[in-house]
Structure formats: C-alpha cells, structure tokens
N, C-alpha and C positions, 0 to 999 in steps of 0.2 A: 279331145286333144288334137285331133287331126286338123281342125279348123282354127282352134284358139292359138296354138303355138306359132304356126306360119303367119297368122295375122299380126302377132306381136313382132315377129322377126321382120316381116315386110314393112311394117310401120316404122320400126327403128331404122331400117336401111333407107327408106325414103326420107325420113326426118334428118338423119345424120349426114346423108349425102346431099342434102339441100336440093333435092330433085323435084319436090312437090311443094307448092305453096297453096295453102287453104285447107281447112279442116274437112270440108266435104269431098274434095278431090282425094285427099289422103285416105279417108275412109273408103271411098269407092275403089281406089286402086288396091287397098289391102284386101277388100272382099274379092276383087278380081283375081288376085294372086291365090287366095284360098280356094276359089272355085276352079282355077286352072290346075292346082295341085290335086284336088279331089277328082277332077275329070281325067287327069293323067293316070291316077291310080286305078280308076275304073277301066280305062282302056288297057292297062297292063293286066288287070284281072281277066278281062274278056279275052285278050290274046293268049294268056296262059291257059285258060280253060279250053280254047280252041286247039292250041298246040298239043296239050296233054290228052286231048280227046275225052275230057271229062267235063262235067258241069261245074258251075261256079261253086257249088256246095262242097265238092271234093277239094277244090283249090283252097277254099277258106278253112276247110277242116270242120265244117259244121254238119 
C-alpha cells in the first residue's frame, strides 16, 4: 500500500491539475513521487535509529 496509494493520489493530482500531458510522462512522474516518498521514509527510519541509539529492528519493532 505504501506505493500503490501515493501513485493513485499523484496521478489524480497531475491529471486534475492539468500539469502533465502524455501518458508516459504521467506514469514516470507518479513513479518518481512514490520513490521519493519511500526514500523519505527510509531516511526518517535511519535518522530515528541513529538518534535513539538503536538499530532499525528496534525502531520497526521486529
């Protein structure tokens, strides 16, 4: 769900705002948004693990 829902939201925003023309560019930008969200989450996870002095396993609870 982390990639599917943001892709749908980004696609709708790009389509309804008439910011992107062309199916290929729309798909490319939707994938870029999903990758940016996932990368941001990973950076937050990494920073939290460093600040808490624990490994990522403790942060995630696994």
